[in-house]
Backbone as a printed PyTorch tensor [residue, N CA C, xyz], in Angstrom:
tensor([[[-14.4360,  27.1470, 130.1010],
         [-14.4810,  26.2360, 129.0860],
         [-15.6520,  25.3360, 128.7830]],

        [[-15.8840,  24.8870, 129.7760],
         [-16.6190,  23.8260, 129.5780],
         [-17.7280,  23.8020, 129.3680]],

        [[-18.3840,  24.8060, 129.9790],
         [-19.3820,  25.6980, 129.9080],
         [-19.6700,  26.0630, 128.2950]],

        [[-18.6440,  26.6460, 127.2080],
         [-18.2120,  26.8830, 126.5670],
         [-18.3060,  25.7300, 125.1170]],

        [[-18.3670,  24.5050, 125.3640],
         [-18.2840,  23.3430, 125.3050],
         [-16.4980,  23.1740, 124.3540]],

        [[-15.5200,  23.8800, 125.1040],
         [-14.4690,  24.3310, 124.4080],
         [-13.4960,  22.9340, 124.6750]],

        [[-13.0640,  22.1820, 124.3330],
         [-11.9650,  21.1070, 124.7470],
         [-10.7460,  21.6660, 125.2540]],

        [[-10.4760,  21.1600, 126.9830],
         [ -9.1490,  21.6130, 127.1130],
         [ -8.0470,  20.7270, 126.5790]],

        [[ -6.7870,  21.1550, 126.0640],
         [ -5.6240,  20.8510, 126.0460],
         [ -4.4760,  20.9750, 127.2510]],

        [[ -3.6510,  19.9640, 127.0340],
         [ -2.1920,  19.7720, 128.1340],
         [ -1.9650,  21.4660, 128.5980]],

        [[ -1.9390,  22.1500, 127.5910],
         [ -1.6690,  23.6690, 128.2060],
         [ -2.4070,  24.2900, 129.5530]],

        [[ -3.8860,  24.0730, 128.8380],
         [ -4.8390,  24.0640, 129.7820],
         [ -4.7290,  23.5320, 130.7740]],

        [[ -4.2260,  22.3540, 131.4620],
         [ -4.4570,  21.4900, 132.2470],
         [ -3.1410,  22.2730, 133.0830]],

        [[ -1.6400,  22.2870, 132.7240],
         [ -0.8830,  22.9670, 132.9900],
         [ -1.2090,  24.0760, 133.9360]],

        [[ -1.6390,  25.1170, 132.9990],
         [ -1.7230,  25.8810, 133.8010],
         [ -2.5260,  25.9820, 135.0510]],

        [[ -3.6610,  25.2310, 134.4250],
         [ -4.7280,  25.2600, 136.1450],
         [ -4.2230,  25.1130, 136.8000]],

        [[ -3.1830,  23.6920, 137.1440],
         [ -2.6960,  22.7310, 138.0540],
         [ -1.5970,  23.3460, 138.3490]],

        [[ -1.0250,  24.2760, 138.2200],
         [  0.1010,  25.2530, 138.6220],
         [ -0.4400,  26.5600, 139.2430]],

        [[ -1.4950,  27.1460, 138.8580],
         [ -2.0350,  28.3760, 139.7070],
         [ -2.8260,  27.3290, 140.9620]],

        [[ -3.2410,  26.5900, 140.7560],
         [ -3.4810,  25.5340, 142.3410],
         [ -2.0590,  25.6290, 142.8440]],

        [[ -1.4900,  25.0380, 142.2700],
         [ -0.2050,  24.8010, 143.6030],
         [  0.2010,  26.2800, 144.1640]],

        [[  0.4740,  27.2830, 142.9860],
         [  0.9660,  28.6170, 143.5290],
         [ -0.4020,  29.1810, 144.9440]],

        [[ -1.5320,  28.9810, 144.7540],
         [ -2.5720,  28.9250, 145.7910],
         [ -2.5630,  27.8210, 146.7710]],

        [[ -2.1430,  26.8480, 146.8060],
         [ -2.0960,  25.7490, 147.3900],
         [ -3.5670,  25.1830, 147.8890]],

        [[ -3.7180,  25.4870, 146.7220],
         [ -5.2310,  24.6530, 146.6620],
         [ -5.6140,  23.5220, 146.0370]],

        [[ -5.0900,  22.6310, 147.1590],
         [ -5.3730,  20.9830, 146.9930],
         [ -6.4990,  20.6900, 146.2840]],

        [[ -7.6560,  21.1500, 146.6810],
         [ -9.6070,  20.5470, 146.3770],
         [ -9.5180,  21.1240, 145.3580]],

        [[ -9.0080,  22.0070, 144.7220],
         [ -9.2620,  22.4760, 143.0630],
         [ -8.5030,  21.4620, 142.4140]],

        [[ -6.4290,  21.1320, 142.8270],
         [ -6.0750,  20.4810, 142.4730],
         [ -6.4110,  19.3230, 141.8510]],

        [[ -7.2880,  18.6590, 142.5930],
         [ -7.5610,  17.4470, 143.0190],
         [ -8.6400,  17.6010, 141.7110]],

        [[ -9.5080,  18.0700, 141.6740],
         [-10.4580,  18.3830, 140.9810],
         [-10.0840,  18.4310, 139.3610]],

        [[ -8.6100,  19.3780, 139.0840],
         [ -8.0520,  19.3040, 138.0850],
         [ -7.0630,  18.1810, 137.7390]],

        [[ -7.2890,  17.5350, 138.3220],
         [ -6.4990,  15.8900, 138.2090],
         [ -7.5250,  15.0700, 137.9290]],

        [[ -8.6060,  15.2080, 138.2760],
         [-10.0070,  14.1090, 137.5800],
         [-10.1870,  14.0890, 136.5070]],

        [[ -9.9090,  16.2780, 136.0570],
         [-10.4530,  16.0820, 134.3950],
         [ -9.1790,  15.7160, 133.6720]],

        [[ -7.7660,  15.8660, 134.1510],
         [ -6.8620,  15.1760, 133.1860],
         [ -7.2480,  13.6120, 132.7270]],

        [[ -7.7500,  12.8070, 133.7470],
         [ -8.1600,  11.4930, 133.6490],
         [ -9.2730,  11.7220, 133.0300]],

        [[-10.3590,  12.8750, 132.7880],
         [-11.8850,  12.6630, 131.9950],
         [-11.1740,  12.6510, 130.2710]],

        [[-10.1740,  13.8370, 129.9300],
         [ -9.6580,  14.2240, 128.9450],
         [ -8.9660,  13.2520, 128.5430]],

        [[ -8.1820,  12.2980, 129.2560],
         [ -7.1560,  11.5350, 128.5310],
         [ -5.8260,  12.3560, 128.5390]],

        [[ -5.3270,  13.0580, 129.5840],
         [ -4.4580,  13.3960, 129.5850],
         [ -3.1620,  13.1250, 130.8570]],

        [[ -3.3080,  12.2580, 131.2600],
         [ -2.9190,  11.3360, 132.0450],
         [ -1.5170,  11.5270, 132.3640]],

        [[ -1.0400,  11.1280, 131.2200],
         [  0.0670,  10.6120, 130.5150],
         [  1.0810,  11.4220, 129.8090]],

        [[  0.4230,  12.5670, 130.0750],
         [  0.9540,  13.9010, 129.2060],
         [  2.1220,  13.8140, 130.1100]],

        [[  3.5460,  14.1320, 130.1760],
         [  4.4420,  14.4180, 130.9000],
         [  4.2290,  15.9270, 131.5940]],

        [[  4.0330,  17.2540, 130.5210],
         [  3.8430,  17.9310, 131.7120],
         [  2.7490,  18.1630, 132.4280]],

        [[  1.9880,  17.4900, 131.9370],
         [  0.9450,  17.5370, 133.1390],
         [  0.8600,  16.8430, 134.4430]],

        [[  1.5060,  15.7060, 134.0350],
         [  1.8230,  15.2230, 135.0820],
         [  3.2160,  15.5390, 135.9310]],

        [[  3.7080,  16.2360, 135.1890],
         [  5.0980,  16.8780, 136.0630],
         [  4.2810,  18.5860, 137.2190]],

        [[  3.6650,  19.0890, 136.4150],
         [  2.3560,  20.1470, 137.1310],
         [  1.8690,  19.2570, 138.3740]],

        [[  1.0920,  17.8420, 137.5450],
         [  0.2600,  17.2140, 139.3650],
         [  1.7870,  16.9630, 140.5360]],

        [[  2.9660,  16.4900, 139.7510],
         [  3.7080,  16.1170, 140.8790],
         [  4.0080,  17.4120, 141.5180]],

        [[  3.9010,  18.5210, 141.3320],
         [  4.7170,  19.9010, 141.6230],
         [  3.4770,  19.8420, 142.6820]],

        [[  2.3110,  20.3260, 142.2190],
         [  1.0310,  20.4590, 143.3360],
         [  1.2080,  19.6050, 144.2920]],

        [[  1.0790,  18.6180, 144.1260],
         [  0.7380,  17.9790, 145.1860],
         [  1.9420,  17.8850, 146.2200]],

        [[  3.3080,  17.9320, 145.9510],
         [  4.2880,  18.3290, 146.7430],
         [  4.4940,  19.9440, 147.4630]],

        [[  4.1720,  20.5920, 146.5100],
         [  3.9710,  21.9660, 147.7110],
         [  2.6110,  21.6790, 148.0780]],

        [[  1.6280,  20.9170, 147.8370],
         [  0.3410,  21.3720, 148.8600],
         [  0.3800,  20.1340, 150.3380]],

        [[  1.8280,  19.3950, 150.4710],
         [  2.1440,  18.3860, 151.3860],
         [  2.1530,  17.0550, 151.0890]],

        [[  1.6290,  16.9200, 150.1760],
         [  0.6150,  15.7700, 149.4220],
         [  2.4390,  14.3540, 149.2030]],

        [[  3.0760,  14.2300, 149.7900],
         [  3.8900,  13.9440, 149.3780],
         [  3.7950,  12.4470, 148.2480]],

        [[  3.4570,  11.8870, 149.6190],
         [  2.7640,  10.5450, 148.8910],
         [  2.1040,  10.0890, 147.4070]],

        [[  1.2340,  11.2560, 147.3410],
         [  0.4070,  11.1040, 146.1940],
         [  1.7760,  12.2710, 144.8380]],

        [[  2.4880,  12.7040, 144.7670],
         [  3.4950,  12.9540, 144.5130],
         [  3.9950,  11.9390, 143.7590]],

        [[  4.7490,  11.6590, 144.8160],
         [  5.3650,  10.0810, 144.8520],
         [  4.6910,   9.0110, 143.7990]],

        [[  3.1390,   8.9480, 143.9420],
         [  2.9070,   7.9320, 143.2670],
         [  2.4820,   8.5090, 141.9150]],

        [[  2.4830,   9.8530, 141.7420],
         [  2.2140,  10.0080, 140.1510],
         [  4.0260,  10.1310, 139.3030]],

        [[  5.0950,  10.4010, 140.1700],
         [  5.9010,  10.3650, 139.9410],
         [  6.3700,   8.5430, 139.3170]],

        [[  6.2080,   8.0250, 139.9450],
         [  6.1830,   6.6390, 140.0710],
         [  5.1990,   5.9140, 138.5780]],

        [[  4.3790,   6.8660, 138.2370],
         [  3.2510,   6.3630, 137.0480],
         [  3.8120,   6.5190, 135.5780]],

        [[  4.6450,   7.7150, 135.8750],
         [  5.3750,   8.3480, 134.2470],
         [  5.8800,   7.5140, 133.7180]],

        [[  5.0390,   7.1700, 132.6040],
         [  6.0000,   6.1760, 131.7570],
         [  7.3720,   6.7480, 130.8690]],

        [[  7.5810,   7.6080, 130.3570],
         [  9.1340,   7.7720, 130.1790],
         [  9.6390,   9.4450, 130.6240]],

        [[ 10.1960,   9.3790, 131.8810],
         [ 10.8770,  10.4520, 132.6090],
         [ 11.2860,  11.1100, 131.8600]],

        [[ 11.8690,  12.8650, 131.8950],
         [ 12.8500,  13.3820, 131.5440],
         [ 13.5480,  14.0250, 133.1080]],

        [[ 14.3110,  15.1480, 132.3190],
         [ 14.8630,  15.7630, 133.1600],
         [ 13.7500,  16.7580, 134.2240]],

        [[ 13.2820,  17.2650, 133.6650],
         [ 12.0440,  17.9750, 134.4480],
         [ 11.4140,  16.9440, 135.6120]],

        [[ 11.3340,  15.7960, 134.9530],
         [ 10.1600,  15.0850, 135.9720],
         [ 11.1620,  14.7680, 137.0990]]])
């Protein structure tokens, strides 16, 4: 998408991060997390929930907890 100059949205990030979770690919998950910051999706509830799930499934519970604590408006899903 980046090579085609297409801007990702929250669905793009949620799907990419969920794929990293399924593969237990922490390295790619962290890269996706960095891109959420670049594109301004760090406070999106769906993206944050996907990041929490990814960090948890990759054994990074402290990072998952940090993400959870930073969510400004939590809901049942988070």
